[in-house]
C-alpha positions as CSV (number, residue, x, y, z in Angstrom):
1,M,-8.0,-4.4,-30.1
2,S,-5.7,-1.4,-29.4
3,E,-2.3,-1.7,-27.8
4,N,-3.5,-0.1,-24.6
5,T,-6.4,-2.5,-24.4
6,N,-4.1,-5.4,-24.9
7,R,-1.9,-4.2,-22.1
8,L,-4.9,-3.8,-19.8
9,A,-6.1,-7.3,-20.7
10,G,-2.6,-8.7,-20.0
11,F,-2.4,-7.1,-16.6
12,V,-5.8,-8.4,-15.5
13,K,-5.1,-11.9,-16.6
14,D,-1.7,-11.9,-15.0
15,Q,-2.6,-10.3,-11.7
16,F,-6.2,-11.3,-11.2
17,S,-6.3,-14.8,-12.7
18,S,-9.1,-15.9,-10.4
19,F,-11.6,-13.5,-12.0
20,E,-14.3,-15.1,-14.2
21,E,-14.0,-14.3,-17.9
22,P,-17.1,-12.1,-18.0
23,L,-15.7,-10.0,-15.2
24,V,-12.3,-9.8,-17.0
25,Q,-14.2,-8.5,-20.0
26,E,-16.0,-5.9,-18.0
27,I,-12.8,-4.7,-16.4
28,I,-11.2,-4.4,-19.9
29,S,-14.3,-2.5,-21.1
30,C,-14.6,0.0,-18.3
31,G,-11.1,0.1,-16.8
32,E,-8.4,2.5,-17.5
33,L,-4.6,2.1,-17.1
34,V,-3.1,4.9,-15.0
35,Q,0.5,5.3,-14.1
36,F,1.8,7.1,-11.0
37,Q,5.3,8.4,-10.5
38,P,7.2,7.6,-7.3
39,D,6.2,9.9,-4.3
40,A,3.2,11.3,-6.3
41,L,0.0,11.7,-4.3
42,M,-2.3,8.9,-5.4
43,M,-5.0,9.4,-2.7
44,D,-5.3,12.1,-0.1
45,I,-7.3,12.4,3.2
46,G,-10.6,14.0,2.5
47,Q,-10.5,13.4,-1.3
48,K,-13.7,12.2,-2.8
49,V,-13.3,8.5,-3.8
50,E,-14.5,8.0,-7.3
51,I,-12.5,5.1,-8.5
52,I,-11.2,1.7,-7.2
53,P,-7.5,1.4,-8.1
54,L,-6.4,-2.2,-8.7
55,I,-2.6,-2.4,-8.4
56,V,-1.0,-4.2,-11.3
57,D,2.6,-3.1,-11.1
58,G,4.6,-1.3,-8.4
59,T,4.2,-0.7,-4.6
60,V,2.0,1.8,-2.8
61,K,2.4,3.0,0.8
62,V,-0.8,3.6,2.7
63,F,-0.8,5.8,5.9
64,R,-2.6,8.3,8.0
65,E,-1.5,11.9,8.7
66,D,-2.7,14.5,11.2
67,E,-2.8,18.3,10.9
68,D,0.8,18.5,12.2
69,D,2.1,16.2,9.5
70,H,2.6,13.3,11.8
71,E,2.4,10.1,9.8
72,L,1.3,6.6,10.9
73,F,2.3,3.9,8.5
74,M,-0.4,1.3,7.9
75,Y,0.5,-1.1,5.1
76,Y,1.8,-1.6,1.6
77,L,-0.2,-2.5,-1.5
78,H,1.4,-4.7,-4.2
79,A,0.5,-5.9,-7.6
80,G,-2.8,-8.0,-7.5
81,E,-4.2,-6.0,-4.5
82,A,-6.6,-3.1,-3.8
83,C,-7.1,-0.8,-0.8
84,A,-9.9,-2.0,1.5
85,I,-10.1,1.3,3.2
86,T,-10.7,3.1,-0.1
87,M,-13.5,0.6,-0.8
88,I,-15.1,1.1,2.6
89,C,-14.9,4.9,2.3
90,S,-16.4,4.9,-1.1
91,A,-19.2,2.6,-0.1
92,R,-20.2,4.7,3.0
93,E,-19.2,8.3,3.0
94,G,-17.4,8.8,-0.3
95,Y,-14.3,10.5,1.1
96,S,-10.9,9.0,1.8
97,K,-9.6,8.4,5.3
98,I,-6.0,7.6,4.2
99,K,-3.1,8.8,2.1
100,A,-1.6,6.6,-0.6
101,I,1.8,7.3,-2.2
102,P,3.6,5.1,-4.7
103,E,7.1,4.0,-3.5
104,E,8.1,3.3,-7.2
105,L,6.7,3.8,-10.6
106,T,3.2,2.2,-10.2
107,T,0.5,1.2,-12.6
108,V,-3.1,0.7,-11.6
109,I,-6.4,-0.2,-13.3
110,S,-8.9,2.5,-12.5
111,I,-12.4,1.1,-12.0
112,P,-15.5,3.4,-11.6
113,I,-16.7,3.2,-8.0
114,S,-20.2,2.3,-9.1
115,K,-18.9,-1.1,-10.1
116,L,-18.0,-2.1,-6.5
117,D,-21.5,-3.1,-5.4
118,E,-22.7,-4.1,-8.9
119,W,-20.0,-6.7,-9.2
120,M,-20.4,-7.9,-5.6
121,L,-23.8,-9.2,-6.6
122,K,-22.9,-10.3,-10.1
123,Y,-19.5,-12.1,-9.8
124,K,-18.5,-14.6,-7.0
125,S,-14.8,-14.0,-7.8
126,W,-15.2,-10.3,-7.2
127,Y,-17.1,-10.9,-4.0
128,Y,-14.3,-13.1,-2.7
129,F,-11.6,-10.7,-3.8
130,V,-13.3,-7.8,-1.9
131,M,-13.8,-10.0,1.2
132,D,-10.2,-11.3,1.1
133,T,-9.0,-7.7,0.7
134,Y,-11.0,-6.6,3.8
135,Q,-9.6,-9.5,5.8
136,D,-6.0,-8.9,4.7
137,R,-6.0,-5.2,5.5
138,F,-7.8,-5.8,8.8
139,E,-5.0,-8.1,9.9
140,E,-2.5,-5.5,8.8
141,L,-4.2,-2.9,10.9
142,L,-4.3,-5.2,13.9
143,K,-0.5,-5.6,13.6
144,V,-0.2,-1.8,13.6
145,V,-2.4,-1.5,16.7
146,D,-0.5,-4.3,18.5
147,G,2.8,-2.6,17.6
148,I,1.7,0.7,19.1
149,A,0.1,-0.9,22.2
150,F,2.5,-3.7,23.0
151,H,5.8,-3.4,21.2
152,R,8.8,-1.3,22.1
153,M,10.0,1.3,19.6
154,D,13.0,-0.8,18.7
155,E,10.8,-3.8,17.8
156,R,8.5,-1.5,15.7
157,L,11.6,-0.1,13.9
158,I,12.9,-3.5,13.0
159,E,9.5,-4.6,11.7
160,Y,9.2,-1.3,9.8
161,L,12.6,-1.9,8.1
162,E,11.7,-5.5,7.3
163,K,8.4,-4.5,5.7
164,N,10.2,-1.8,3.6
165,A,12.8,-4.3,2.5
166,E,10.1,-6.9,1.6
167,A,8.1,-4.2,-0.4
168,S,11.1,-3.2,-2.4
169,Q,12.5,-6.8,-2.6
170,R,15.9,-5.3,-1.6
171,R,17.8,-5.4,1.7
172,V,18.4,-1.7,1.5
173,V,15.9,0.8,2.8
174,H,16.2,4.3,1.2
175,K,14.7,6.5,3.9
176,T,16.1,9.4,6.0
177,H,15.9,9.2,9.8
178,Q,13.3,12.0,9.7
179,Q,11.1,10.1,7.3
180,I,11.2,6.9,9.4
181,A,10.4,9.0,12.5
182,Q,7.4,10.6,10.9
183,E,6.0,7.2,9.7
184,L,6.5,5.6,13.2
185,N,5.2,8.7,14.9
186,S,8.5,9.2,16.8
187,S,11.3,11.7,16.8
188,R,14.4,11.8,14.6
189,E,16.7,11.6,17.6
190,V,15.0,8.4,18.9
191,I,15.3,6.7,15.5
192,T,18.9,7.7,15.1
193,R,19.7,6.3,18.6
194,L,17.9,3.1,17.9
195,L,19.6,2.6,14.5
196,K,23.0,3.1,16.1
197,K,22.1,0.4,18.6
198,L,21.0,-2.0,15.8
199,E,24.2,-1.2,14.0
200,Q,26.3,-2.1,17.0
201,R,24.4,-5.4,17.3
202,G,25.3,-6.1,13.6
203,M,21.7,-6.0,12.4
204,V,22.0,-3.0,10.1
205,R,24.6,-0.9,8.3
206,V,23.6,2.8,8.4
207,N,24.7,5.1,5.5
208,R,23.5,8.5,4.3
209,N,19.8,8.2,3.6
210,Q,19.8,4.4,3.5
211,I,19.8,1.5,5.9
212,E,21.1,-1.9,4.9
213,L,19.6,-4.9,6.7
214,L,22.3,-7.4,7.5
215,S,20.2,-10.2,9.1
216,E,17.4,-12.2,7.4
């Protein structure tokens, strides 16, 4: 067994321990390890979906973007997860509805899209993994909708900062005010004003291109 195959097998067994052994062997047989640099475009809107990326290391930001480059942050993907929207797009129309960009050096196992339906019928653990993925991402999307419909921008900003901190496992968020504004579909001026208010309340410390969260 080659070193690359050994690495792939190790990732599968570490991050997807619920998979049956025959499924693990199929993933090792047809899967390919792919590494993405931070801020590289992993998936683009309108791109034909030909693979299922299983995240085994790193963090990926998933968001929507319109023709005016306005972004709407949706959720993060971590090790042991896959993107439900990518699965749905591939199963129906074949083209991505989202953008995905790694926040850090990220490794994925690339699986041919043809395996999605085949393994749903063949392996219970894959079936439950896909169903759980759909449910988790649906709940994330409901939170986004609730945030837009019912929460004030300051509440959305705090939740956004908390999610970023959780994703990086650090209490410092390395984002510019403009980047945050784009992802929350707001303006830089509004974000700057709200961050200043949060700083006055002792919740954050704002430095150049980074925000430190002071409250758990």
